[in-house]
C-alpha positions in Angstrom: 98.0 -48.6 -245.4 100.1 -46.5 -247.7 100.4 -42.9 -246.4 100.3 -41.7 -250.0 97.0 -43.4 -250.8 94.4 -40.5 -250.5 91.2 -39.7 -252.2 90.0 -36.2 -253.1 86.4 -34.9 -253.6 86.3 -31.4 -255.0 89.7 -30.6 -253.7 88.9 -31.8 -250.1 90.3 -35.0 -248.6 87.8 -37.5 -247.4 88.8 -40.6 -245.5 87.6 -42.9 -242.7 89.3 -44.5 -239.8 91.6 -47.3 -241.0 93.4 -50.2 -239.4 97.1 -49.6 -239.2 98.1 -53.0 -240.6 97.4 -54.9 -243.8 98.2 -58.6 -243.2 100.4 -60.0 -246.0 102.6 -62.8 -244.8 102.4 -66.2 -243.2 102.0 -67.0 -239.5 105.1 -68.1 -237.7 104.8 -71.3 -235.5 105.3 -70.8 -231.8 107.6 -73.1 -229.8 106.3 -75.5 -227.2 106.1 -73.9 -223.8 105.7 -70.4 -225.1 102.7 -68.3 -224.2 100.8 -66.0 -226.6 98.5 -63.0 -226.4 97.0 -61.3 -229.4 95.0 -58.3 -230.4 94.0 -56.8 -233.8 97.2 -56.3 -235.7 99.7 -57.7 -233.2 100.7 -61.0 -231.5 103.1 -61.3 -228.5 104.9 -64.5 -227.8 106.7 -65.1 -224.5 109.4 -67.6 -225.2 111.0 -70.1 -222.9 114.5 -68.4 -223.3 113.1 -65.3 -221.6 112.7 -63.3 -224.8 109.5 -61.7 -226.1 108.7 -62.0 -229.8 106.5 -59.3 -231.3 104.7 -60.2 -234.6 102.2 -58.3 -236.7 98.7 -59.4 -237.3 99.8 -61.8 -240.1 102.3 -63.5 -237.8 105.3 -61.9 -239.4 108.2 -61.5 -236.9 108.9 -57.8 -236.4 110.9 -57.3 -233.2 112.5 -59.6 -230.6 113.0 -58.3 -227.1 115.6 -60.7 -225.7 116.6 -59.2 -222.4 116.4 -56.3 -220.0 119.2 -54.5 -218.2 119.0 -52.7 -214.9 121.4 -50.2 -213.4 122.4 -50.0 -209.7 124.9 -47.8 -208.0 126.4 -50.7 -206.1 125.7 -53.7 -208.4 126.4 -51.8 -211.6 124.7 -52.9 -214.8 123.0 -56.3 -214.6 121.2 -57.9 -217.6 118.8 -60.8 -217.7 119.9 -64.2 -218.9 116.6 -65.9 -219.5 113.1 -66.1 -218.0 109.9 -68.1 -217.6 106.8 -66.8 -219.3 103.3 -67.3 -217.9 99.9 -65.9 -218.6 98.5 -63.4 -216.2 95.2 -61.4 -216.0 95.3 -57.6 -215.9 92.9 -55.4 -214.0 90.7 -54.9 -217.0 90.2 -58.7 -217.3 92.5 -59.1 -220.4 95.3 -61.6 -220.6 99.0 -60.6 -220.7 102.3 -62.3 -220.6 104.3 -62.2 -217.4 108.0 -62.9 -217.6 109.9 -63.9 -214.5 113.5 -63.1 -215.5 116.7 -64.7 -214.4 119.6 -62.6 -213.3 123.2 -63.6 -212.6 124.7 -64.2 -209.2 126.0 -60.6 -209.4 122.5 -59.4 -208.5 121.6 -61.3 -205.3 118.0 -60.8 -204.1 117.1 -58.6 -207.1 114.1 -59.6 -209.3 113.0 -58.4 -212.7 109.4 -59.0 -213.9 108.0 -58.1 -217.3 104.4 -57.7 -218.1 103.5 -57.6 -221.8 100.0 -56.8 -223.1 98.6 -56.8 -226.6 96.3 -53.9 -227.6 95.0 -53.1 -231.1 98.2 -52.5 -233.2 100.4 -52.1 -230.2 102.5 -54.0 -227.7 102.5 -52.5 -224.2 105.7 -53.6 -222.4 106.5 -52.9 -218.7 109.2 -54.1 -216.4 109.4 -53.9 -212.6 112.7 -54.3 -210.7 112.7 -55.0 -207.0 115.0 -56.0 -204.2 117.7 -53.3 -204.1 117.7 -50.0 -202.3 120.5 -48.7 -204.6 118.7 -48.9 -208.0 119.5 -46.3 -210.6 116.3 -46.4 -212.7 117.5 -43.6 -215.1 119.9 -46.2 -216.5 117.5 -48.9 -217.3 117.8 -50.4 -220.8 115.8 -52.7 -223.1 117.4 -55.0 -225.6 115.7 -55.3 -229.0 116.5 -56.9 -232.3 114.5 -55.7 -235.4 113.8 -58.4 -238.0 114.4 -57.6 -241.7 114.6 -53.9 -241.2 115.0 -51.9 -244.5 116.4 -48.7 -242.8 118.4 -47.8 -239.8 116.5 -47.0 -236.6 115.9 -43.3 -236.1 115.0 -41.2 -233.1 111.9 -39.0 -233.4 110.7 -36.9 -230.4 107.0 -36.7 -229.8 105.5 -33.2 -229.1 102.1 -31.8 -228.7 100.8 -28.3 -229.6 99.3 -26.2 -226.8 97.4 -22.9 -226.6 98.5 -20.6 -223.9 95.8 -19.8 -221.4 97.2 -16.3 -221.2 96.8 -15.8 -224.9 99.6 -15.5 -227.5 100.9 -17.9 -230.0 100.6 -21.7 -229.7 103.7 -23.7 -228.7 105.0 -27.2 -228.5 105.9 -29.3 -225.5 107.6 -32.7 -225.2 105.3 -35.7 -224.9 107.8 -38.5 -225.0 109.9 -39.9 -227.9 110.0 -42.7 -230.4 112.5 -44.9 -232.0 111.3 -45.6 -235.5 111.7 -49.1 -237.1 111.2 -49.4 -240.8 110.3 -52.4 -242.9 109.4 -52.7 -246.5 105.6 -52.7 -245.8 105.2 -50.7 -242.6 106.9 -48.9 -239.7 107.0 -49.5 -236.0 107.4 -46.9 -233.2 108.9 -47.7 -229.8 107.3 -45.0 -227.7 108.8 -44.1 -224.4 107.9 -41.3 -221.9 111.6 -40.3 -221.8 114.8 -41.5 -223.4 118.3 -40.2 -224.2 119.2 -41.1 -227.8 122.9 -40.8 -227.0 122.6 -43.7 -224.6 120.8 -45.9 -227.2 122.7 -48.2 -229.5 122.1 -51.1 -231.9 121.7 -53.5 -228.9 120.2 -51.4 -226.1 117.4 -48.9 -226.1 117.5 -46.4 -223.2 114.3 -46.8 -221.2 114.7 -44.7 -218.0 112.4 -45.7 -215.2 111.1 -44.2 -212.0 111.2 -45.3 -208.4 108.1 -47.1 -207.1 109.3 -47.7 -203.5 112.5 -47.8 -201.4 113.8 -50.8 -203.2 111.9 -50.9 -206.5 111.5 -49.1 -209.8 109.6 -49.6 -213.0 109.8 -48.6 -216.7 107.7 -49.2 -219.8 107.7 -48.9 -223.6 105.0 -49.4 -226.2 105.6 -50.6 -229.7 103.0 -49.2 -232.2 102.8 -51.0 -235.5 101.5 -49.5 -238.8 101.2 -46.4 -240.9 101.4 -43.8 -238.2 103.6 -40.8 -237.6 105.5 -40.3 -234.3 103.0 -37.9 -232.9 100.2 -40.3 -233.7 102.1 -43.2 -232.2 102.4 -41.2 -229.0 98.7 -40.5 -228.9 97.9 -44.2 -229.4 100.6 -45.5 -227.0 99.4 -43.2 -224.2 95.7 -43.4 -224.8 95.7 -39.7 -225.1 92.5 -39.4 -227.0 93.3 -37.5 -230.2 96.6 -36.7 -231.8 97.1 -34.5 -234.9 100.1 -34.1 -237.1 100.6 -31.8 -240.2 103.4 -31.9 -242.7 104.3 -31.9 -246.3 106.4 -34.4 -248.4 108.6 -31.5 -249.6 111.9 -31.1 -247.8 111.6 -28.2 -245.3 108.1 -27.6 -246.7 109.9 -25.3 -249.1 109.2 -24.9 -252.8 111.3 -23.0 -255.4 108.6 -22.4 -257.9 106.5 -19.2 -257.6 102.8 -20.0 -257.1 103.7 -23.7 -256.4 100.9 -26.2 -255.9 101.6 -27.3 -252.4 100.0 -30.2 -250.5 99.5 -30.1 -246.8 99.2 -33.6 -245.3 97.3 -34.3 -242.0 96.9 -37.3 -239.8 94.5 -37.7 -236.9 95.1 -40.5 -234.4 92.5 -42.0 -232.1 94.3 -43.1 -229.0 91.0 -43.9 -227.2 89.4 -47.2 -226.6 86.4 -46.8 -228.9 85.7 -45.5 -232.4 85.1 -41.8 -232.6 83.5 -39.4 -235.1 85.9 -36.6 -235.7 85.6 -33.1 -237.3 88.8 -31.9 -238.9 89.2 -28.2 -239.6 92.1 -26.7 -241.4 93.3 -23.3 -242.7 96.2 -21.7 -244.5 97.0 -18.0 -244.0 99.5 -15.7 -245.8 102.0 -13.3 -244.2 99.2 -10.6 -244.1 96.8 -12.9 -242.3 94.5 -13.5 -245.2 93.1 -17.0 -245.3 94.0 -18.4 -248.7 92.7 -22.0 -248.2 90.8 -24.0 -245.6 87.9 -26.4 -245.0 86.2 -28.9 -242.8 86.1 -32.7 -243.1 84.2 -35.3 -241.1 85.6 -38.8 -240.5 85.1 -41.7 -238.2 88.4 -43.0 -236.7 88.6 -46.5 -235.2 90.3 -47.1 -231.8 94.1 -47.3 -232.3 93.8 -46.1 -235.9 94.5 -43.0 -237.9 92.8 -40.8 -240.5 94.9 -39.4 -243.3 94.0 -36.3 -245.4 95.7 -34.0 -247.9 94.8 -30.5 -248.7 95.8 -28.2 -251.6 97.4 -24.8 -251.1 98.6 -22.4 -253.7 101.9 -20.9 -252.8 102.9 -17.2 -253.2 105.5 -15.9 -255.7 107.8 -15.8 -252.7 106.8 -15.9 -249.0 105.4 -18.0 -246.3 102.1 -19.7 -245.5 101.0 -20.6 -242.0 98.8 -23.6 -241.5 96.8 -25.3 -238.8 94.9 -28.6 -238.6 92.5 -29.2 -235.7 90.5 -32.3 -234.8 87.5 -32.3 -232.5 85.7 -35.3 -231.1 83.1 -34.3 -228.5 85.0 -32.4 -225.7 88.4 -33.6 -226.9 90.5 -31.7 -229.4 94.0 -31.6 -230.7 95.8 -29.5 -233.3 99.1 -29.1 -235.1 100.8 -26.3 -237.0 103.4 -26.1 -239.7 104.7 -23.5 -242.2 105.0 -23.7 -246.0 107.1 -21.4 -248.1 108.2 -20.5 -251.6 111.8 -19.3 -252.1 113.0 -19.3 -255.8 116.5 -20.2 -256.7 119.1 -17.5 -256.8 122.7 -17.3 -258.2 124.8 -15.7 -255.5 128.0 -14.0 -256.7 129.6 -12.9 -253.5 132.0 -15.9 -253.1 134.6 -15.7 -250.4 133.8 -12.0 -249.9 130.3 -12.8 -248.7 129.7 -12.0 -245.0 126.8 -14.4 -244.7 127.4 -17.4 -242.4 125.9 -19.8 -240.0 126.9 -20.2 -236.4 127.0 -23.6 -234.8 127.1 -26.8 -236.9 124.4 -27.5 -239.4 123.8 -30.5 -237.1 120.3 -31.6 -238.0 120.7 -33.4 -241.3 117.1 -34.0 -242.0 115.7 -35.2 -244.2 119.2 -35.8 -245.4 122.6 -34.2 -245.8 122.0 -33.4 -249.5 118.8 -31.5 -248.7 120.4 -29.5 -245.9 123.3 -28.6 -248.1 121.0 -27.4 -250.8 119.1 -25.3 -248.3 122.3 -23.6 -247.2 123.1 -22.7 -250.8 119.5 -21.5 -251.4 119.7 -19.3 -248.3 123.1 -17.8 -249.4 125.0 -19.2 -246.4 128.7 -19.1 -247.4 130.4 -19.7 -244.1 130.0 -22.4 -241.4 131.4 -21.5 -238.0 132.4 -25.0 -237.0 133.4 -27.9 -239.2 136.2 -30.4 -238.6 136.8 -34.2 -238.5 134.4 -35.8 -236.1 132.2 -32.7 -235.7 128.4 -33.0 -236.1 126.9 -31.8 -239.4 128.3 -31.7 -242.9 131.9 -32.9 -243.4 134.5 -30.5 -244.6 135.2 -32.3 -247.9 131.5 -31.9 -248.9 131.5 -28.3 -247.8 134.7 -27.7 -249.9 133.2 -29.5 -252.9 130.2 -27.2 -252.7 132.1 -23.9 -252.3 131.0 -23.4 -248.6 133.8 -22.0 -246.5 134.3 -23.2 -243.0 136.0 -22.3 -239.7 136.5 -23.8 -236.3 135.7 -22.6 -232.8 137.4 -24.8 -230.2 137.2 -24.3 -226.5 137.9 -26.4 -223.4 141.0 -24.2 -222.8 142.8 -25.4 -219.6 142.8 -21.9 -218.0 145.3 -21.9 -215.1 146.3 -25.4 -216.1 149.8 -26.8 -216.0 152.2 -26.1 -218.8 151.8 -29.7 -220.0 148.0 -29.4 -220.1 148.1 -26.1 -222.0 150.7 -27.5 -224.5 148.7 -30.7 -225.1 145.5 -28.7 -225.6 147.1 -26.2 -228.0 148.8 -29.0 -230.0 145.5 -30.9 -230.4 143.5 -27.8 -231.2 145.9 -26.6 -233.9 146.0 -30.0 -235.4 142.2 -30.1 -235.6 142.1 -26.7 -237.1 144.8 -27.2 -239.7 143.5 -30.7 -240.7 140.0 -29.3 -241.2 141.1 -26.7 -243.8 139.6 -24.0 -241.7 140.0 -20.4 -242.8 139.4 -18.9 -239.3 140.1 -20.1 -235.8 138.0 -18.7 -233.0 139.8 -19.5 -229.8 137.1 -20.3 -227.3 133.6 -19.0 -226.7 132.2 -16.3 -224.5 134.9 -16.4 -221.8 134.1 -12.9 -220.7 131.7 -14.0 -218.0 130.5 -12.4 -215.7 129.7 -9.9 -218.4 131.4 -6.5 -218.1 133.4 -7.7 -215.0 136.6 -7.6 -217.0 137.7 -10.8 -215.4 139.9 -13.5 -216.9 141.2 -11.7 -220.0 144.9 -11.9 -218.9 144.6 -15.7 -218.2 142.8 -16.2 -221.5 145.6 -14.5 -223.4 148.3 -16.4 -221.6 146.8 -19.9 -221.5 144.6 -19.9 -224.6 145.3 -17.3 -227.3 149.1 -17.1 -227.1 149.8 -20.8 -227.4 147.5 -21.0 -230.5 149.0 -17.9 -232.1 152.6 -19.2 -231.5 151.9 -22.6 -233.0 150.1 -21.3 -236.1 152.8 -18.7 -236.6 155.6 -21.3 -236.3 153.8 -23.5 -238.9 153.5 -20.5 -241.3 149.7 -21.0 -241.3 147.4 -18.7 -243.2 144.5 -19.3 -240.7 143.1 -16.1 -239.3 142.7 -16.1 -235.5 140.1 -14.3 -233.4 139.5 -13.9 -229.7 136.7 -15.9 -228.1 133.5 -14.4 -229.4 132.4 -12.1 -226.5 128.9 -12.3 -225.1 127.8 -8.8 -225.9 130.2 -5.9 -226.6 132.1 -6.2 -223.3 134.4 -3.2 -223.5 135.8 -3.8 -220.0 137.0 -7.3 -220.8 138.3 -6.0 -224.2 140.4 -3.3 -222.5 142.0 -5.8 -220.2 142.5 -8.1 -223.2 144.3 -5.3 -224.9 146.4 -4.5 -221.8 147.4 -8.2 -221.5 148.9 -8.1 -225.0 146.0 -9.9 -226.8 145.3 -7.5 -229.5 148.4 -8.1 -231.7 147.7 -11.9 -231.5 144.4 -11.7 -233.4 143.4 -11.1 -237.0 139.8 -10.4 -236.2 137.8 -9.1 -233.2 134.7 -11.3 -232.5 131.6 -10.5 -230.6 128.1 -12.0 -230.1 125.7 -9.0 -230.0 122.8 -10.5 -228.2 119.5 -8.6 -228.3 116.4 -8.4 -226.2 113.1 -6.7 -227.0 114.7 -3.9 -229.0 114.8 -3.3 -232.7 118.1 -4.2 -234.3 119.0 -0.5 -234.9 118.6 0.4 -231.2 122.0 1.9 -230.1 122.0 3.4 -226.6 125.2 5.0 -225.5 127.5 2.3 -224.0 127.9 4.3 -220.8 124.2 3.9 -220.1 124.0 0.1 -220.7 122.3 -1.8 -217.9 123.2 -5.3 -216.9 121.1 -8.3 -216.0 119.1 -10.8 -218.1 116.9 -8.0 -219.5 119.4 -5.1 -219.5 120.1 -2.7 -222.4 123.6 -4.3 -222.6 121.9 -6.8 -224.9 121.4 -4.5 -227.9 122.6 -5.2 -231.5 123.6 -2.0 -233.2 125.0 -0.3 -230.2 127.2 -3.3 -229.6 128.4 -3.5 -233.2 129.0 0.3 -233.4 131.1 0.1 -230.1 133.0 -2.9 -231.5 133.8 -0.9 -234.7 135.0 2.0 -232.6 137.2 -0.3 -230.6 138.7 -2.0 -233.7 139.5 1.5 -235.1 140.9 2.8 -231.8 143.2 -0.2 -231.1 144.3 -0.3 -234.7 146.2 -3.0 -236.5 143.7 -3.5 -239.3 141.7 -6.1 -237.5 138.6 -7.5 -239.1 135.3 -7.4 -237.2 133.3 -10.7 -236.9 130.0 -11.4 -235.4 130.5 -15.1 -234.8 127.0 -15.4 -233.3 124.0 -13.2 -234.0 120.4 -13.9 -233.0 116.7 -13.3 -233.3 115.2 -15.8 -230.9 111.4 -16.4 -230.9 110.7 -18.0 -227.6 106.9 -17.9 -227.4 104.9 -15.7 -225.1 107.7 -13.8 -223.4 108.3 -10.1 -224.0 112.1 -10.3 -224.1 112.1 -12.3 -227.4 111.1 -11.4 -230.9 107.8 -12.4 -232.3 108.0 -14.6 -235.4 107.4 -11.5 -237.5 109.7 -9.1 -235.8 112.5 -11.7 -235.8 112.4 -11.6 -239.6 112.3 -7.8 -239.7 115.3 -7.7 -237.3 117.3 -10.2 -239.3 117.0 -8.0 -242.4 118.0 -4.9 -240.4 120.8 -6.7 -238.4 122.6 -7.9 -241.5 122.2 -4.6 -243.3 123.6 -2.7 -240.3 126.5 -5.2 -240.0 127.5 -4.2 -243.5 127.2 -0.5 -242.6 129.8 -1.1 -239.9 132.1 -3.0 -242.2 131.6 -6.4 -240.5 133.5 -9.0 -242.5 131.6 -12.0 -241.3 128.2 -12.6 -239.6 127.4 -16.1 -238.5 123.7 -16.5 -237.6 122.7 -18.7 -234.7 121.3 -21.1 -235.8 119.6 -23.1 -238.5 117.0 -25.1 -236.6 115.0 -24.7 -233.4 115.9 -27.2 -230.6 119.4 -27.9 -229.5 122.2 -30.2 -230.7 121.9 -32.3 -227.6 118.1 -32.5 -227.7 117.4 -32.6 -231.5 113.8 -31.7 -232.4 112.7 -31.7 -228.9 110.6 -28.8 -227.5 111.0 -26.6 -224.5 109.0 -23.3 -224.4 110.9 -22.1 -221.4 114.4 -22.2 -222.8 115.5 -19.6 -225.4 118.1 -22.0 -226.7 115.3 -24.0 -228.3 114.0 -21.0 -230.2 117.0 -19.5 -231.8 116.7 -21.2 -235.2 115.6 -19.9 -238.5 113.5 -23.1 -239.0 110.9 -24.6 -236.7 111.4 -27.7 -234.7 109.8 -29.8 -237.5 112.3 -28.2 -240.0 109.6 -26.1 -241.6 110.6 -22.4 -242.3 110.1 -19.5 -239.9 109.8 -16.1 -241.5 113.4 -15.7 -240.3 114.7 -18.2 -242.9 113.1 -16.2 -245.7 114.3 -13.0 -244.2 117.9 -14.2 -244.2 117.7 -15.3 -247.8 116.0 -12.1 -248.8 118.6 -9.8 -247.4 121.5 -12.1 -248.5 120.2 -11.7 -252.1 119.7 -8.0 -251.8 123.2 -7.4 -250.4 125.1 -9.9 -252.5 128.2 -8.0 -253.7 126.8 -4.8 -252.1 128.9 -2.0 -250.7 127.5 0.4 -248.1 127.3 4.0 -249.5 125.7 6.1 -246.8 122.8 6.7 -244.4 119.8 8.5 -246.0 118.6 11.5 -244.1 115.0 12.5 -244.8 113.4 15.7 -243.5 111.6 13.6 -240.9 114.4 12.4 -238.5 112.4 9.3 -237.6 112.5 8.0 -241.2 115.6 5.9 -241.5 117.4 4.7 -244.6 120.5 3.0 -245.9 121.8 2.9 -249.5 124.2 0.4 -250.9 125.8 0.1 -254.3 125.5 -3.2 -256.2 126.3 -4.4 -259.7 122.6 -4.1 -260.4 122.4 -0.5 -259.2 121.6 1.1 -255.9 119.5 -0.7 -253.4 118.0 1.1 -250.4 116.6 -0.2 -247.1 114.1 2.1 -245.5 112.0 2.1 -242.3 110.4 4.3 -239.7 110.9 4.7 -235.9 107.7 6.6 -235.2 106.7 3.7 -233.0 110.0 3.6 -231.2 112.8 1.1 -230.6 111.2 -1.1 -227.9 109.3 -4.2 -229.0 106.5 -5.7 -227.0 106.4 -2.4 -225.0 103.0 -3.1 -223.6 104.2 -6.0 -221.5 103.4 -6.4 -217.8 105.6 -6.8 -214.9 106.2 -10.5 -215.3 108.0 -12.3 -218.0 104.9 -13.5 -219.8 103.5 -11.8 -222.9 100.8 -12.7 -225.4 103.0 -12.9 -228.4 101.1 -11.8 -231.5 100.6 -14.3 -234.3 103.2 -14.1 -237.1 100.8 -12.5 -239.5 100.0 -9.6 -237.1 101.5 -6.3 -238.1 102.8 -4.7 -234.9 103.5 -1.2 -236.3 100.5 1.1 -236.0 102.0 4.2 -237.4 102.2 4.4 -241.2 104.2 7.3 -242.7 104.3 8.4 -246.3 107.6 9.4 -247.6 108.6 10.9 -251.0 111.8 9.4 -252.3 113.9 10.4 -255.3 114.0 7.9 -258.1 116.6 9.7 -260.3 114.5 9.1 -263.4 111.3 10.9 -264.4 109.4 7.6 -264.6 110.0 3.9 -264.0 109.3 1.1 -261.7 110.2 0.9 -258.1 110.2 -2.5 -256.5 109.5 -2.8 -252.7 110.4 -6.1 -251.0 109.4 -6.9 -247.4 111.3 -9.1 -244.9 110.0 -12.4 -246.3 110.6 -11.5 -250.0 107.1 -10.5 -251.0 107.3 -7.8 -253.7 105.1 -5.0 -254.8 105.8 -2.3 -257.5 105.2 1.4 -257.6 105.3 3.7 -260.6 107.6 6.8 -260.4 106.3 10.1 -261.5 108.3 13.3 -261.9 111.5 11.7 -260.4 109.6 10.7 -257.3 107.7 7.9 -255.7 105.7 7.9 -252.5 106.5 5.0 -250.1 104.5 4.0 -247.0 106.9 3.1 -244.2 106.6 1.7 -240.7 108.9 -0.1 -238.3 109.4 -3.0 -240.7 112.4 -2.5 -243.0 111.7 -2.5 -246.8 114.2 -3.3 -249.4 113.7 -0.9 -252.3 115.1 -1.1 -255.9 114.7 1.7 -258.3 115.6 4.7 -256.1 118.4 7.0 -256.8 121.5 6.9 -254.6 120.2 10.2 -253.2 116.8 8.9 -252.5 116.6 11.5 -249.7 117.0 14.3 -252.2 120.4 15.3 -250.8 122.8 16.6 -253.4 126.0 16.2 -251.4 
């Protein structure tokens, strides 16, 4: 069934459970001696050469599973070389194919048995290995050949959404993974409970197993055929009852037209054994929490089938829309969330003077490289921290062609190594840097651990920084060099670095000002910083201010770079930002960086999840929640915040702090080619976020549309003209206007920064 074939009744989607396959092609004849089992939409053929042929309901060959490979710590990797198929009866009384595989003489006493069952629209495949006490089941592999594929196989994790029993925001957890096969008329999903895509290649699919005894282990995979999505395939393959997915057909769920007509797609999968009546409820809320769309649909979904629906949503002029789709069938329920957004195009003018960059590689090129490249340009990202030949992400030639500047950060320094090791590393690193066309070379990453111990600075200068400096200097290179970006503003390590002669070797001083549950402008005196995972050492503005003081004190005209900056949104822990405060703090962090004359800020990172576990979910690891985009590539408020402040401060120069009569009202004013722009906020509610947390790490994180600032303060600001329009922009780019009267306008401020156009440079009424 085509995913795009949907019917609408008064703007609400209506559909029924549908079979996943539409038979279209002729049956393939089965060889003599083969055995066959079938179910609706699928036929399995156990062949006399030991292979398994999987066909769709029309008898069209889809996948061949020719062999299995085990791994053993003594025997090594051992693949099958044939097998004998027979029919067997499963516990539920249904028939299945049993394959007694043949192994080489290199695996004496070892047996491999496959059992293959046909279920509606799916092939359940399992293998048991026995006869060796030294099996390594994590290395089991399944061979597969896809017939007449029209696209390369892709890896798609399967996740499920959860509600925290302690309250807070919903979050995703892993629920297996799929390898997606594509044909002209359908898709297939190899579902596995676990796999490592780096171990999978064109011949072998990584299918790690588990031990079942002292000398045995087992693994399994399920191929789901038809018009599902990965999450639905997971629900069907595992018999999990209901599965729900929500998405749009727009890259990143992002539109560039104010008031765009957006379409939210939904799919409900029935992984149960019987048809089920399902109630589907959906809603869409704006940044203020107002429900702007929603409804309820009833459908009957057949076993192993899906229901598809589409729902209309009208986008804002600029901003974000939060959505949820929930399916309920009796006592069972499942739900999914995704975000939609509008971000109009903008012509950035900052060029090479722009400070706005991205840390890490833009490594997740989904839906494709061109779309990711366009997103970077839309957001105002002018710098990429790491790009070189062989690196993940967008190649340097494409970045160059699109006016995006790029640097390198290279580590693996052989500290305390031999002279030959150090020389070889330095030669290779400089070659990588120069061949990439990098503008900056950051030599290593966060080598100041343990934080504030001061350890290792002298060895780093000797074995890492000095060799790089010497080679670049000898080559007459114009590449600028920085120290390894420090984790936090580690002034003890920096002092030792200076004493070891490192300062003259750098063009820029680089730090990574991590931040906990503090507002971005929190700046405690460095002498009071506390250490530990939740210490005040992890503050943004205090760290940047101390770094600026250090650069000025040590001299030499060094630039100041923030080669990583963060606003992580790990769910339901008090140490992280909420989705809303992350956006607020991105605006404030980037503005305050400009206040301190920071030349380059590289934000960590574009997407949630990690480069080694792309689009997987882990609610316990902050590394999975540092992106400006959600795991499904939809925008967080953070993404809009980055673009909003990048636009406001494009070509901006910091002028001064604004000082109102109320000392808790804070403000900055910048000059721009379009006139002064101010950023204003209040600290009447303090600098500590999630301050009502308990003694544990858990915290019921507010929903992203929840305003966390209870105190609203009215402030009179000077407009410089007797009348006129003042435009107030919030952290996601939503705008409102006020009319000035008698050279003044009254603003309502709280802890969220507002970007204000139309005020005088002396908005605080100061005359000097």
